[in-house]
N, C-alpha and C positions, 0 to 999 in steps of 0.2 A: 504492502501500499504506499501511495505516495506520503510525504509528511507531510504536504498541503490539505491533501486532504485532513487530516486528524483539528482536534478541535474538543468541543465540549456545548452542551446543549443546557443551556442559563434560564432561571427561569423568566418570563419575556417582561410580564409587570406592564404592559403599555396603555396604562389609567388616563391616559391622554388620548387613545388611537383616535376616538369617535366625539371627542372636543369639540367645539367652533376653537377656532384660532382669531383671539381677540389684541386689539393694539392699548396699549398700556394707558395712564396717566401719563403727561409730561411729569417728570423729577424733578426738585426742588433743585438739585443739583447734578453735576455727571463730571465721572474721576475717569478718564482717559487719558491710559498708560501710552508712552511711547514706543513700548514694545510690548506688541497683539501679532507676532510673526515672528519666523526664523529670520533671524539672519540681524542684521544691527538694526539698533535701533533709531527710529525716526528722528532727527532733532527738531525741536520745539520752535516754532516761529513766531508765535503770540509770545506778548506782557501781561502781567498784572495789567488790570483797568482797560486790556481790549474789547471789545467789542463783535460778538463773532454772530453768523445766522448758519443755519444751517447748511451742511456742505459746504463751510469754509476748509481753508487747509489751515490746523494749527497745526502739524508735523508735516516736514519733509523729507522723504528716503536718501539714505544715506548709503549712498553706495550701492550695488547692482544687487546683493542679494538683501532689498530694504523694500519697505511700504511704505506709503504716505499715510498721515492719518489727518481726519478731519470732526468736525464740530456735531455732533448729533444733537445738537439743539439753541435754540438762539438766545444768546442771552450779553454778559462781561466774563471776562476772566478774573480770576477772584484769588487762584493761588496757582503755583508750578510748586510741586514737591516731588519731596523721592520717596516712588511707590515702592514697594516689594512685590517682585510677582512668588507666583505658587511655585517658580522655580528655587525660590530662591536669593535670585537676582537683583538687583536695584535698577532703579531708572525713571527716570523722569513720568510723571503725572499732568495733566493740564485741567483745575479744576475750574468747571466751568459753574458759575448762577444761572438759571433756567428763568428767564422772563417770559415765559409760558406761551407766547406766541409761535412757536415754531414757525418764524420767517425761515424764507428761503434767500440763500445767496444768492443776488444779483447774477454774478458769474457762472450760475449751474446754467450749459447746455449741452444736448448732445453732441458727441466728438462725431470729424467730419473721418471716416476711415474709410477709404477706399485702394490701401495696399494690405498684404500682413503684416507692413511694421505701422501701420497706423492701427491697425486692429492690437498688437503686444503692445505700443504705446499707449492705446486709451487701456487698457485693462491695469498696467501699470500704474497707468495717474488713477484709477478709481480704485486704487486704494483695498483690493479684493485678494484676499486670501482665502490659502484653501479652508474650507466652513467644515467641513468634519471635524475637526479637532486639530490637524497638523498646525496648521497656519502656515505652509510655504508661501509665499506668493507666486500670484498664479501668472503670469505673466512668462515669469522665467519658466516654467513647463512648455509655452505653444510659442516660446522662442528660439526654435527650433528648425532645420533644413524641412520644408512639408514631406520632401519624400522621403522624410527617414518613418512617417508619420502612416502606421494599415490600418490601427484601431484607437478609434477615440470608446472610451470606456467611462462610464455615467457609475457614478456610485450609488444606488440607492438603496445597499445592505440592511444599515441602521441597525445591526445584532447588536448592542448594544442593552440592558432592560433598561426600561424607564422609558427610555428617548424616543422622539414620535415625530422631531420636528422638521426632518428630511420630509419624513409623508404628506408633512403638512402640504412641504414645499410641491412635492410632487402632483397634490391633489386639485392642489388651489393657483401654483402659475404656471402651468404648461405655456403659456402664451409667452413669456416670457422665457423659459429652456428654448421652444421652438424659434425665436427671434437670435437668440446664439447658435443656437445648433448650423442657422440657415448663413449666421454672417463665418463659423468656422469654415463651413462647405464651401462657402464663398473666396476666404482669402488662405485657405490653409488647405483647401483641397482636399476636404474630409471626408470620406467615401462609405465607411463602413463604424459605425454605432453601434455600441454592445452594454444595454440598460442593465445590471444586475440588480434585480429583486430579491430578497427571501422568499421562499416558496411559500410561506403563510402570511402574507401582506398583498393581499389578492386585490385590494385596492389600488393599491401601491403598482401592481402589476396591471391593471388594468387602465387605468392611465397612461402610463407609459406606452401602453400598445397604442393608444387611443392617437397620441403623439406620433408614433412613428407612423398611423395612416397617413398625419397632415404631409409629412415630407418625400413629397411625388421624385424625387431625385435624391435622394439619400438613403440609403439600407440600414435602417436602424432595427436590432432586434432585441427582443426583452428575454433577458436571459434567467429562467429560475434557478435559483441559488436552494441548497439543505439547508434548512432551518440551523446552521450549527454554527456559534460562533469561536473564533471571532474573521466570519465573512467578509468583512467591510475592510482589511487590511489590504493595505494596496498589492503586495506581492501574491496573498492569497486569491484576491479578486482579482487578479490577470490571466492568474492559472486555471479559476474556475470556468472562467471566459471564453480565455483563447486555447488553452493546453499549453500556455508559454512559462517558462522558468523564468523570474526576473533572479541573477545572481548576486552572490553579498558583494564582489565588486562590481555591480553594475546597475546604470539606475532605467528606471520602466518605459523610455524609450530608446534603449540599446537591446529591448526585445520589439520595436515599432509601438510600443502603446501609448497611451499619454490616461491618464485617468484627474477624470474631475469629479467630486463630490456634485451632487444634485443641485443642491442648494447651491453651489459655487457656480455653477452653471447658468442656475433664473437669475443670480445676482449680474453676471456681464448682460443676461438679456437685457434688466433692468437699467443699467450703466449705459448702454449703448443708445436703446429710445429717449433717455430722458437725461443723462448727464449727470443725475447724483450719484453721487460715490459711497461708499459705503458706511453708513451714519446708523445701522437697527439688524436686527437681528429678532430671528425666533426663535424663541427658548421654550423648552421645554418644564413646567416649574414642578416639581412633583413628588413625592416620598410622604412615608403615615405623616409626617409632620403639617405638611402643607392641609389646610383645609378645605381648597377649591382648586386640584389640581387642572391645569391646563395647558395651552401653546398661547407664549403671547409674544408677542413684536414688542422689542425694547430699543429704547435707543441706548446706543452703546456707549456704555459708561454710566446705567443707571446700576443701585447696587441691587445686590440679593435681595437686601430687606427694600426695594420700594418695588421686586416685584412676587416676593410676598404678599407684603401688603395689599398688591391690585390681585391677590388670589384669595383674598380672605381671610389673611395672617395666618399663624404657626398656631395647630391645635395643642400643642408643647414646646416645651424646651428643647430643638435638636439636639440629639447628640453627636450626630456629624452634617456640616456640608458638604458638598462637593460639587465641584465644576465637574461636567459632564457625567458618565454613566458609572456604575459602581466599580466597573472593569479595571475601565482604563482613566476614567477621572482621579479629579487630584482633591483632598481634603484643605477647606479653608479656613482658617481663623473663626470671623466672624462674619457678619453678615453687613458689613461695610465693601465687600470684597467687591469691583465693576464688572460689567458685563461687557468679556471680549469681542472683536469681529467670532474669531471662532470657537464662543459657547452655545454650545447646540440644547445644553441641559443645565439645568442647576437641581437639587435635590437636598431636602431637608428630611434627613432620617429620624425613627424615631431610635429611642435605646435598643427596642429589639432588634430590628433591623440592621443598628451601627453595632450589636455587638461581636466582640471577639474571641474564638474559641480559643480555647488552651492549646499551647505550641506543647509538642511532646520528641520525641525524639525521632531522627528521621527510619523507616521501618525496610526503607529497600525495595521498595513495593515494586517501583517505574514506573510510575501512573504520570509521572512529569513528564516523564521522554514521552512517553505513550500518546501524550494527546498534547506538545508542542507542534507548533505548524512548521516548523525545522527543524523537530527532531535533535533541540537541544537536548545538554543533560543539568538540568536547573539544580540539584543535590550536587551534583560534581564541582560544580560553579561555584556552588553556595561554601564549600568546602575549601577549595583555591582562594576563594577571597578570605576566610576565616585566616588562612595562612597568608596572606595579602603577593601570593603569587601569579603576578602578572603576568610571565610567558605564559602559565597554565591558561591562564582564562583568557588569554589572547588564542593558544591552540583549540580552547571550546569554541570560539566562535561568539563569546557572549554579546561581541557586538552587532551582530547578526540580532538581537531579542530585539521584536516590536513593541515587549511590554503588556502583551496581552493581557496575564493575568491567569491563563490555564493553569499554569503547574501550582499555582496556591491554592486556585479553585477546588481541585481534583485532589492535592496533599490531602490523606486520610493523617498525620500527623499537624499539620494546618501550620505550616511551617511557612514562613513572609518568603516564599522564593525569587516573587519575581521584583518584590522590594531588595533583595540582594542579586540579581542579575541587576538592577539599575544602578547600587551602589559597583558592584566590578568592572559596568562601564565605564564610572566617573573617577574609577581608582587610574584605570587605562589613559583615559584622558588626561588627569593631574600628571601622571608618570609623563606622559607627552610633552607638554606643555613645559615640565620641568627640564626634560631633555633638550628641548628647545632653546631656553632661554639657556644655555650653558652653551650653547654652541658659539 
């Protein structure tokens, strides 16, 4: 059996799946970090006292792998603060006091796109990044020789428990997705599009099949995926939809594939039609502590508390709050944490939901190896990490770990295996930086 076919069955708990999507009230303030993407943080270009509108650029991209940042409300810049990201890194954040009017910046206008170069430049100017969670600047994926692209793969897998915001996109924003696909067809010569949807999401699959019928000049195939986590992983998705394997030293384009999240695609379409950059996000608000779970369209920079309040508040003090789903999401310390570009869900879990089972000694059962999509050996990696054996960690290919959490989920000893993988990867990077500094 191919390692790419491995994975786990998680409880879906899609409590917001059939709930209507609602636009939240304008928050009193927003806190917008300059780093909401992979790569260098944006550089703030506003100062305290500046008046801004929805779509006003407040952060300029710094380098190629970077992304501009825009105001999500109209109002006044009241602070530039040091903000601690969930990764632990520090960045600048712009705090804007809303005037409640949501007035749009006068410069907003649809971009003029007549070529591949125009399209890539427009997507870069939009501030759009991977909206499925990774946050990689989207224009970089498309800034390639079009002849190298065999498949455009649209990720609609949404395999994490609780999260349904991508399904909402597929059901409500087919027009934006269609507009983006036609632009990609025209300027990048895209011939084949595959939409990956899990086989338990009939609504999403039907919506994407209807989308395919609208594209007379483009082949769109809806690929039914087994409802096995982590179907949404880029390499896993490519294998299951095309049969191609992206090796450790390769990028998807090396196998002729470009992967875009369905919400990313819709954001591209909306920007090309309106010129409004990425300033808001559809977020699944769920968890046992949320009174009225629902999908919410929220301004980027609104706080967890703002969204919880819009959802009727909390029924109890949450034991844990998480960006994203419970498998790959990251815990936040308090409800002041802001919604980011790539936030697809926020969870407020009760003590029962967040309870951590007691950890015991490894029983050498091999369950972690049998479920890892890439056939890694998490228990062996953990032992090498304990010894700080960097050479062994490299040999065990820990850097290829996608941090999906399958190993921790199935471990009968309840060992924090995915956390050990993360620490191992950081150990290797720290050593590389140290060696680089000594040269």
